[in-house]
VMD Tcl script that builds the backbone (N, CA, C; Angstrom):
set m [mol new atoms 381]
animate dup $m
set s [atomselect $m all]
$s set {name element resname resid chain x y z} {
  {N N MET 1 A 11.777 -30.020 -17.864}
  {CA C MET 1 A 12.017 -30.009 -19.203}
  {C C MET 1 A 13.148 -31.062 -19.373}
  {N N THR 2 A 13.721 -31.537 -20.541}
  {CA C THR 2 A 14.831 -32.413 -20.618}
  {C C THR 2 A 15.775 -31.643 -21.387}
  {N N ARG 3 A 16.998 -32.341 -21.646}
  {CA C ARG 3 A 18.111 -32.059 -22.985}
  {C C ARG 3 A 16.908 -32.235 -24.047}
  {N N GLY 4 A 17.744 -31.319 -24.804}
  {CA C GLY 4 A 17.196 -31.191 -26.125}
  {C C GLY 4 A 16.335 -30.479 -26.731}
  {N N MET 5 A 15.214 -29.991 -25.708}
  {CA C MET 5 A 13.976 -29.494 -26.029}
  {C C MET 5 A 14.595 -27.668 -25.851}
  {N N PRO 6 A 13.886 -27.242 -26.811}
  {CA C PRO 6 A 14.463 -26.031 -27.164}
  {C C PRO 6 A 13.536 -25.248 -25.506}
  {N N ILE 7 A 14.391 -24.215 -25.215}
  {CA C ILE 7 A 13.829 -23.426 -24.723}
  {C C ILE 7 A 12.422 -22.266 -25.102}
  {N N PRO 8 A 11.636 -22.127 -23.987}
  {CA C PRO 8 A 10.473 -21.412 -24.631}
  {C C PRO 8 A 10.761 -19.732 -24.702}
  {N N GLU 9 A 10.092 -19.310 -25.380}
  {CA C GLU 9 A 10.262 -17.895 -25.895}
  {C C GLU 9 A 10.064 -16.945 -24.532}
  {N N THR 10 A 10.884 -16.224 -24.181}
  {CA C THR 10 A 10.549 -15.041 -22.755}
  {C C THR 10 A 9.633 -14.287 -23.154}
  {N N VAL 11 A 8.838 -14.388 -21.943}
  {CA C VAL 11 A 7.242 -13.875 -22.167}
  {C C VAL 11 A 7.743 -12.490 -20.874}
  {N N THR 12 A 7.449 -11.017 -21.357}
  {CA C THR 12 A 7.460 -10.399 -20.531}
  {C C THR 12 A 5.810 -9.873 -20.437}
  {N N LEU 13 A 5.631 -9.602 -18.635}
  {CA C LEU 13 A 4.588 -9.132 -18.355}
  {C C LEU 13 A 4.700 -7.785 -17.686}
  {N N HIS 14 A 3.724 -6.740 -18.029}
  {CA C HIS 14 A 3.795 -5.554 -17.840}
  {C C HIS 14 A 2.581 -5.217 -16.727}
  {N N VAL 15 A 2.757 -5.094 -15.339}
  {CA C VAL 15 A 2.067 -4.893 -14.093}
  {C C VAL 15 A 2.107 -3.748 -13.600}
  {N N PRO 16 A 1.122 -2.597 -14.207}
  {CA C PRO 16 A 1.078 -1.442 -13.043}
  {C C PRO 16 A 1.016 -1.871 -12.112}
  {N N PHE 17 A 1.723 -0.953 -10.899}
  {CA C PHE 17 A 1.552 -0.677 -9.696}
  {C C PHE 17 A 2.517 0.488 -8.883}
  {N N ARG 18 A 1.943 0.758 -8.119}
  {CA C ARG 18 A 3.256 1.643 -7.273}
  {C C ARG 18 A 3.507 1.532 -5.990}
  {N N VAL 19 A 4.634 1.787 -5.405}
  {CA C VAL 19 A 4.761 1.370 -3.732}
  {C C VAL 19 A 4.657 2.304 -2.967}
  {N N VAL 20 A 3.890 2.149 -2.100}
  {CA C VAL 20 A 2.865 3.582 -1.394}
  {C C VAL 20 A 3.772 2.857 0.205}
  {N N LYS 21 A 3.922 4.074 1.044}
  {CA C LYS 21 A 4.372 3.600 2.454}
  {C C LYS 21 A 2.991 3.634 3.347}
  {N N ARG 22 A 2.693 2.569 3.819}
  {CA C ARG 22 A 1.629 2.600 5.258}
  {C C ARG 22 A 2.873 1.976 6.760}
  {N N GLY 23 A 2.360 3.477 7.318}
  {CA C GLY 23 A 3.310 3.584 8.477}
  {C C GLY 23 A 4.802 2.941 8.355}
  {N N GLU 24 A 5.471 2.083 8.869}
  {CA C GLU 24 A 6.510 1.548 8.726}
  {C C GLU 24 A 7.323 1.200 7.410}
  {N N ARG 25 A 6.409 0.707 6.844}
  {CA C ARG 25 A 6.832 -0.350 5.700}
  {C C ARG 25 A 6.245 0.119 4.391}
  {N N LYS 26 A 6.456 -0.434 3.578}
  {CA C LYS 26 A 5.806 -0.094 1.772}
  {C C LYS 26 A 5.168 -1.127 1.502}
  {N N GLU 27 A 4.382 -0.910 0.666}
  {CA C GLU 27 A 3.124 -1.941 -0.054}
  {C C GLU 27 A 2.905 -1.297 -1.558}
  {N N MET 28 A 2.598 -2.605 -2.082}
  {CA C MET 28 A 2.567 -2.329 -3.522}
  {C C MET 28 A 0.812 -2.319 -3.380}
  {N N GLN 29 A 0.639 -0.986 -4.370}
  {CA C GLN 29 A -0.714 -0.658 -4.797}
  {C C GLN 29 A -1.034 -0.941 -6.133}
  {N N MET 30 A -1.761 -1.827 -6.139}
  {CA C MET 30 A -2.614 -1.638 -8.128}
  {C C MET 30 A -3.001 -0.912 -7.729}
  {N N PRO 31 A -3.661 -0.297 -9.438}
  {CA C PRO 31 A -4.212 0.513 -9.553}
  {C C PRO 31 A -5.896 0.237 -9.399}
  {N N ASP 32 A -6.878 1.426 -9.720}
  {CA C ASP 32 A -8.043 1.295 -9.434}
  {C C ASP 32 A -9.044 0.130 -10.241}
  {N N GLY 33 A -9.520 -0.435 -9.692}
  {CA C GLY 33 A -9.992 -1.677 -10.160}
  {C C GLY 33 A -9.438 -2.933 -10.414}
  {N N ALA 34 A -8.350 -2.974 -10.104}
  {CA C ALA 34 A -7.420 -4.322 -10.346}
  {C C ALA 34 A -7.670 -5.263 -8.826}
  {N N MET 35 A -7.558 -6.170 -8.924}
  {CA C MET 35 A -8.105 -7.231 -7.554}
  {C C MET 35 A -6.399 -7.122 -7.123}
  {N N GLN 36 A -6.694 -6.765 -5.405}
  {CA C GLN 36 A -6.102 -6.819 -4.539}
  {C C GLN 36 A -6.113 -7.988 -3.980}
  {N N PRO 37 A -5.024 -8.622 -3.658}
  {CA C PRO 37 A -5.359 -9.867 -2.836}
  {C C PRO 37 A -5.205 -9.454 -1.395}
  {N N CYS 38 A -6.069 -10.297 -0.610}
  {CA C CYS 38 A -6.545 -10.077 0.807}
  {C C CYS 38 A -5.402 -10.132 1.445}
  {N N ARG 39 A -4.865 -9.570 2.574}
  {CA C ARG 39 A -3.773 -9.345 3.321}
  {C C ARG 39 A -4.234 -8.853 4.884}
  {N N THR 40 A -3.839 -9.522 5.699}
  {CA C THR 40 A -4.357 -9.007 6.637}
  {C C THR 40 A -3.146 -8.329 7.385}
  {N N ASP 41 A -3.494 -6.913 7.977}
  {CA C ASP 41 A -2.681 -6.062 8.783}
  {C C ASP 41 A -2.491 -6.418 10.122}
  {N N SER 42 A -1.065 -7.165 9.996}
  {CA C SER 42 A -0.684 -7.441 11.651}
  {C C SER 42 A -0.688 -6.456 12.804}
  {N N THR 43 A -0.447 -5.295 12.320}
  {CA C THR 43 A -0.684 -4.579 12.928}
  {C C THR 43 A -1.686 -3.868 13.781}
  {N N LEU 44 A -2.759 -3.820 12.708}
  {CA C LEU 44 A -4.074 -3.589 13.338}
  {C C LEU 44 A -4.578 -4.784 13.734}
  {N N VAL 45 A -4.510 -5.970 13.651}
  {CA C VAL 45 A -5.008 -7.394 14.597}
  {C C VAL 45 A -4.516 -7.130 15.939}
  {N N LYS 46 A -3.274 -7.126 15.799}
  {CA C LYS 46 A -2.549 -7.173 16.983}
  {C C LYS 46 A -3.069 -5.754 18.307}
  {N N ALA 47 A -3.354 -4.653 17.621}
  {CA C ALA 47 A -4.097 -3.721 18.221}
  {C C ALA 47 A -5.139 -3.967 18.900}
  {N N LEU 48 A -6.111 -4.666 17.842}
  {CA C LEU 48 A -7.289 -5.385 18.110}
  {C C LEU 48 A -7.279 -6.293 19.468}
  {N N ALA 49 A -6.661 -6.964 19.322}
  {CA C ALA 49 A -6.351 -8.392 20.617}
  {C C ALA 49 A -6.134 -7.348 21.391}
  {N N ARG 50 A -5.246 -6.653 21.617}
  {CA C ARG 50 A -5.019 -5.545 22.992}
  {C C ARG 50 A -5.999 -5.010 23.169}
  {N N ALA 51 A -6.609 -4.614 22.527}
  {CA C ALA 51 A -7.895 -3.731 22.945}
  {C C ALA 51 A -8.780 -4.776 23.754}
  {N N PHE 52 A -9.383 -5.903 23.118}
  {CA C PHE 52 A -10.301 -6.834 23.737}
  {C C PHE 52 A -9.816 -7.214 25.037}
  {N N ARG 53 A -8.096 -7.744 24.755}
  {CA C ARG 53 A -7.668 -8.694 26.002}
  {C C ARG 53 A -7.593 -7.441 27.361}
  {N N TRP 54 A -7.615 -5.674 27.079}
  {CA C TRP 54 A -7.341 -4.931 28.057}
  {C C TRP 54 A -8.581 -4.623 28.577}
  {N N LYS 55 A -9.663 -4.963 27.671}
  {CA C LYS 55 A -11.287 -4.704 28.345}
  {C C LYS 55 A -11.467 -5.680 29.023}
  {N N ARG 56 A -11.372 -6.620 28.699}
  {CA C ARG 56 A -11.356 -7.782 29.814}
  {C C ARG 56 A -11.037 -7.761 30.978}
  {N N MET 57 A -9.494 -7.451 31.168}
  {CA C MET 57 A -8.976 -7.337 32.318}
  {C C MET 57 A -9.845 -6.041 33.408}
  {N N LEU 58 A -9.925 -4.895 32.495}
  {CA C LEU 58 A -10.455 -4.108 33.424}
  {C C LEU 58 A -11.794 -4.481 33.796}
  {N N GLU 59 A -12.876 -5.157 32.762}
  {CA C GLU 59 A -13.951 -5.468 33.059}
  {C C GLU 59 A -14.266 -7.080 34.299}
  {N N SER 60 A -12.901 -7.246 34.260}
  {CA C SER 60 A -12.814 -8.305 35.305}
  {C C SER 60 A -12.312 -8.214 36.614}
  {N N ASP 61 A -12.559 -6.678 36.923}
  {CA C ASP 61 A -12.000 -5.820 37.907}
  {C C ASP 61 A -10.539 -6.411 38.455}
  {N N GLU 62 A -9.950 -7.055 37.637}
  {CA C GLU 62 A -8.108 -7.456 37.858}
  {C C GLU 62 A -7.715 -6.119 38.127}
  {N N PHE 63 A -7.877 -4.838 37.611}
  {CA C PHE 63 A -7.039 -3.883 37.437}
  {C C PHE 63 A -8.097 -2.817 38.055}
  {N N ALA 64 A -8.517 -1.728 38.921}
  {CA C ALA 64 A -9.243 -0.677 39.156}
  {C C ALA 64 A -9.282 0.437 38.098}
  {N N THR 65 A -8.155 0.957 37.394}
  {CA C THR 65 A -8.140 1.995 36.615}
  {C C THR 65 A -7.339 1.654 35.261}
  {N N ILE 66 A -7.774 2.593 34.220}
  {CA C ILE 66 A -6.541 2.251 33.043}
  {C C ILE 66 A -5.077 2.648 33.131}
  {N N ALA 67 A -5.193 3.709 34.283}
  {CA C ALA 67 A -3.609 3.908 34.477}
  {C C ALA 67 A -2.814 2.852 35.226}
  {N N GLU 68 A -3.923 2.219 36.021}
  {CA C GLU 68 A -3.043 0.984 36.654}
  {C C GLU 68 A -2.636 -0.098 35.813}
  {N N LEU 69 A -3.381 -0.210 34.679}
  {CA C LEU 69 A -3.221 -1.321 33.910}
  {C C LEU 69 A -1.951 -0.741 32.826}
  {N N ALA 70 A -1.666 0.294 32.486}
  {CA C ALA 70 A -1.042 0.932 31.638}
  {C C ALA 70 A 0.110 0.808 32.425}
  {N N GLN 71 A 0.342 1.060 33.475}
  {CA C GLN 71 A 1.571 0.892 34.142}
  {C C GLN 71 A 2.166 -0.511 34.054}
  {N N ARG 72 A 0.744 -1.368 34.316}
  {CA C ARG 72 A 1.409 -3.180 34.234}
  {C C ARG 72 A 2.061 -3.204 32.939}
  {N N GLU 73 A 1.552 -2.893 32.134}
  {CA C GLU 73 A 1.834 -3.177 30.666}
  {C C GLU 73 A 2.810 -2.069 30.029}
  {N N GLY 74 A 3.259 -1.454 30.798}
  {CA C GLY 74 A 4.535 -0.609 30.593}
  {C C GLY 74 A 4.320 0.334 29.391}
  {N N ILE 75 A 2.815 0.600 29.371}
  {CA C ILE 75 A 2.561 1.854 28.209}
  {C C ILE 75 A 1.907 3.121 28.796}
  {N N ALA 76 A 1.734 4.216 27.867}
  {CA C ALA 76 A 0.866 5.386 28.354}
  {C C ALA 76 A -0.270 5.310 28.442}
  {N N PRO 77 A -0.835 5.792 29.695}
  {CA C PRO 77 A -2.419 5.612 29.704}
  {C C PRO 77 A -3.083 5.969 28.366}
  {N N SER 78 A -2.535 7.287 27.969}
  {CA C SER 78 A -3.247 7.694 26.874}
  {C C SER 78 A -3.586 6.718 25.564}
  {N N TYR 79 A -2.391 6.121 25.681}
  {CA C TYR 79 A -2.186 5.300 24.311}
  {C C TYR 79 A -3.129 4.158 24.636}
  {N N MET 80 A -3.132 3.772 25.523}
  {CA C MET 80 A -4.097 2.793 25.848}
  {C C MET 80 A -5.568 2.957 25.986}
  {N N THR 81 A -5.919 4.527 26.486}
  {CA C THR 81 A -7.330 4.680 25.754}
  {C C THR 81 A -7.738 4.647 24.251}
  {N N ARG 82 A -6.709 5.339 23.736}
  {CA C ARG 82 A -6.797 4.817 22.395}
  {C C ARG 82 A -7.070 3.906 21.491}
  {N N VAL 83 A -6.003 3.019 22.224}
  {CA C VAL 83 A -6.432 1.505 21.749}
  {C C VAL 83 A -7.507 0.706 22.290}
  {N N LEU 84 A -7.849 1.088 23.606}
  {CA C LEU 84 A -9.349 0.604 24.182}
  {C C LEU 84 A -10.670 0.792 22.917}
  {N N ARG 85 A -10.504 2.246 22.689}
  {CA C ARG 85 A -11.506 2.443 22.083}
  {C C ARG 85 A -11.986 1.470 20.701}
  {N N LEU 86 A -10.640 1.056 20.014}
  {CA C LEU 86 A -11.231 0.047 19.088}
  {C C LEU 86 A -12.206 -1.249 19.285}
  {N N THR 87 A -12.773 -1.416 20.450}
  {CA C THR 87 A -13.506 -2.152 21.166}
  {C C THR 87 A -15.207 -1.548 20.707}
  {N N LEU 88 A -14.875 -0.061 20.362}
  {CA C LEU 88 A -16.226 0.258 19.983}
  {C C LEU 88 A -16.573 0.178 19.029}
  {N N LEU 89 A -15.583 -0.256 17.955}
  {CA C LEU 89 A -15.818 -0.448 16.298}
  {C C LEU 89 A -16.701 -1.225 16.018}
  {N N GLU 90 A -17.691 -0.921 14.855}
  {CA C GLU 90 A -18.736 -1.705 14.685}
  {C C GLU 90 A -18.002 -3.014 14.445}
  {N N PRO 91 A -18.973 -3.893 14.420}
  {CA C PRO 91 A -18.336 -5.434 14.589}
  {C C PRO 91 A -17.901 -5.956 13.094}
  {N N LYS 92 A -18.679 -5.246 12.008}
  {CA C LYS 92 A -18.358 -5.252 10.749}
  {C C LYS 92 A -17.084 -4.964 10.364}
  {N N ILE 93 A -16.608 -3.673 10.463}
  {CA C ILE 93 A -15.146 -3.423 10.721}
  {C C ILE 93 A -14.188 -4.270 11.193}
  {N N VAL 94 A -14.144 -4.602 12.530}
  {CA C VAL 94 A -13.556 -5.653 12.809}
  {C C VAL 94 A -13.402 -6.924 12.065}
  {N N GLU 95 A -14.673 -7.157 11.680}
  {CA C GLU 95 A -14.552 -8.382 10.400}
  {C C GLU 95 A -13.444 -8.392 9.308}
  {N N ALA 96 A -13.847 -7.070 8.727}
  {CA C ALA 96 A -13.054 -6.476 7.572}
  {C C ALA 96 A -11.676 -6.500 7.924}
  {N N ILE 97 A -11.224 -5.591 9.109}
  {CA C ILE 97 A -9.607 -5.893 9.505}
  {C C ILE 97 A -9.050 -7.261 9.582}
  {N N LEU 98 A -9.868 -8.119 10.324}
  {CA C LEU 98 A -9.619 -9.612 10.868}
  {C C LEU 98 A -9.093 -10.532 9.388}
  {N N ASP 99 A -10.037 -10.530 8.415}
  {CA C ASP 99 A -10.206 -10.849 7.090}
  {C C ASP 99 A -9.284 -10.382 5.829}
  {N N GLY 100 A -8.765 -8.855 6.337}
  {CA C GLY 100 A -7.947 -8.459 5.526}
  {C C GLY 100 A -8.567 -7.768 4.440}
  {N N ILE 101 A -9.583 -7.310 4.813}
  {CA C ILE 101 A -10.414 -6.546 3.726}
  {C C ILE 101 A -11.010 -5.346 4.098}
  {N N GLN 102 A -10.205 -4.589 4.829}
  {CA C GLN 102 A -10.600 -3.156 5.466}
  {C C GLN 102 A -9.947 -1.928 4.478}
  {N N GLY 103 A -9.431 -2.431 3.410}
  {CA C GLY 103 A -9.020 -0.994 2.577}
  {C C GLY 103 A -7.485 -0.664 2.929}
  {N N PRO 104 A -6.530 -0.069 1.741}
  {CA C PRO 104 A -5.709 0.170 2.427}
  {C C PRO 104 A -5.469 1.896 3.121}
  {N N GLU 105 A -6.324 2.386 3.451}
  {CA C GLU 105 A -6.747 3.817 3.912}
  {C C GLU 105 A -6.805 3.439 5.542}
  {N N MET 106 A -7.531 2.296 5.663}
  {CA C MET 106 A -7.470 2.011 7.158}
  {C C MET 106 A -6.310 1.264 8.064}
  {N N THR 107 A -5.503 2.531 8.333}
  {CA C THR 107 A -4.305 2.019 8.956}
  {C C THR 107 A -4.426 2.133 10.486}
  {N N LEU 108 A -3.550 1.569 11.717}
  {CA C LEU 108 A -3.540 1.593 12.863}
  {C C LEU 108 A -3.456 3.013 13.083}
  {N N ALA 109 A -2.668 4.170 12.487}
  {CA C ALA 109 A -2.982 5.664 13.041}
  {C C ALA 109 A -4.099 6.108 12.929}
  {N N ARG 110 A -4.677 5.620 11.725}
  {CA C ARG 110 A -6.485 6.152 11.241}
  {C C ARG 110 A -7.263 5.570 12.088}
  {N N VAL 111 A -7.209 4.685 12.755}
  {CA C VAL 111 A -7.903 4.067 13.593}
  {C C VAL 111 A -8.051 4.290 14.785}
  {N N LEU 112 A -6.901 4.936 15.195}
  {CA C LEU 112 A -7.101 5.400 16.494}
  {C C LEU 112 A -7.224 6.844 16.574}
  {N N GLU 113 A -7.412 7.521 15.436}
  {CA C GLU 113 A -8.084 8.956 15.807}
  {C C GLU 113 A -9.511 8.334 16.083}
  {N N PRO 114 A -10.319 9.725 16.795}
  {CA C PRO 114 A -11.161 9.908 16.892}
  {C C PRO 114 A -12.177 9.229 16.045}
  {N N PHE 115 A -13.236 8.677 16.390}
  {CA C PHE 115 A -14.319 8.135 15.610}
  {C C PHE 115 A -15.607 8.192 16.077}
  {N N PRO 116 A -16.620 8.506 15.447}
  {CA C PRO 116 A -18.213 8.219 16.051}
  {C C PRO 116 A -18.306 6.817 17.161}
  {N N ALA 117 A -18.795 6.985 18.078}
  {CA C ALA 117 A -19.355 5.278 18.392}
  {C C ALA 117 A -20.176 4.739 17.987}
  {N N GLU 118 A -21.152 5.889 17.289}
  {CA C GLU 118 A -22.454 4.919 16.955}
  {C C GLU 118 A -22.131 4.284 15.768}
  {N N TRP 119 A -22.219 3.039 15.659}
  {CA C TRP 119 A -22.050 2.258 14.712}
  {C C TRP 119 A -22.309 2.680 13.390}
  {N N SER 120 A -23.535 2.978 12.681}
  {CA C SER 120 A -24.311 3.531 11.701}
  {C C SER 120 A -23.305 4.538 11.063}
  {N N LEU 121 A -22.550 5.289 12.241}
  {CA C LEU 121 A -21.570 6.432 11.272}
  {C C LEU 121 A -20.629 6.018 11.135}
  {N N GLN 122 A -19.711 4.819 11.221}
  {CA C GLN 122 A -18.420 4.273 11.202}
  {C C GLN 122 A -18.561 3.617 9.468}
  {N N THR 123 A -17.451 3.726 8.710}
  {CA C THR 123 A -17.507 3.433 7.825}
  {C C THR 123 A -16.119 2.685 7.476}
  {N N VAL 124 A -15.837 1.451 6.196}
  {CA C VAL 124 A -15.426 0.807 6.165}
  {C C VAL 124 A -15.292 0.642 4.650}
  {N N ASN 125 A -13.829 0.742 3.598}
  {CA C ASN 125 A -14.333 0.911 2.519}
  {C C ASN 125 A -13.508 -0.617 2.120}
  {N N HIS 126 A -14.052 -1.643 1.639}
  {CA C HIS 126 A -13.813 -2.786 1.640}
  {C C HIS 126 A -12.901 -2.366 0.413}
  {N N ARG 127 A -11.908 -3.805 0.001}
  {CA C ARG 127 A -11.098 -3.697 -1.432}
  {C C ARG 127 A -11.700 -4.718 -2.286}
}
mol reanalyze $m
mol bondsrecalc $m
mol representation Tube
mol addrep $m
């Protein structure tokens, strides 16, 4: 803008949304039917990366047991076991998480809960 040009009228936009808590953070949730931006959940991605890394370490015979690996990583063996189950997720679900289209209900807490090992019984709601 240059001097002497009139200032355009103020435009007010109404954007319906609500703030929801996802784990330790707050997130803006749009109403049903609204386009949601794709955003990867770094907590889920990090958990997947750890799961596949730990699986490789166990398969390479670098560690004899989950307990031994958990001790080296400084975490509880029960937590490691829950995270390792993520390697059993259907590849489409893993891809959805990596692409950030897994849906807002898929949180780390939810994927660490027991789920069916058979891929056809696992589901993901895409955004």
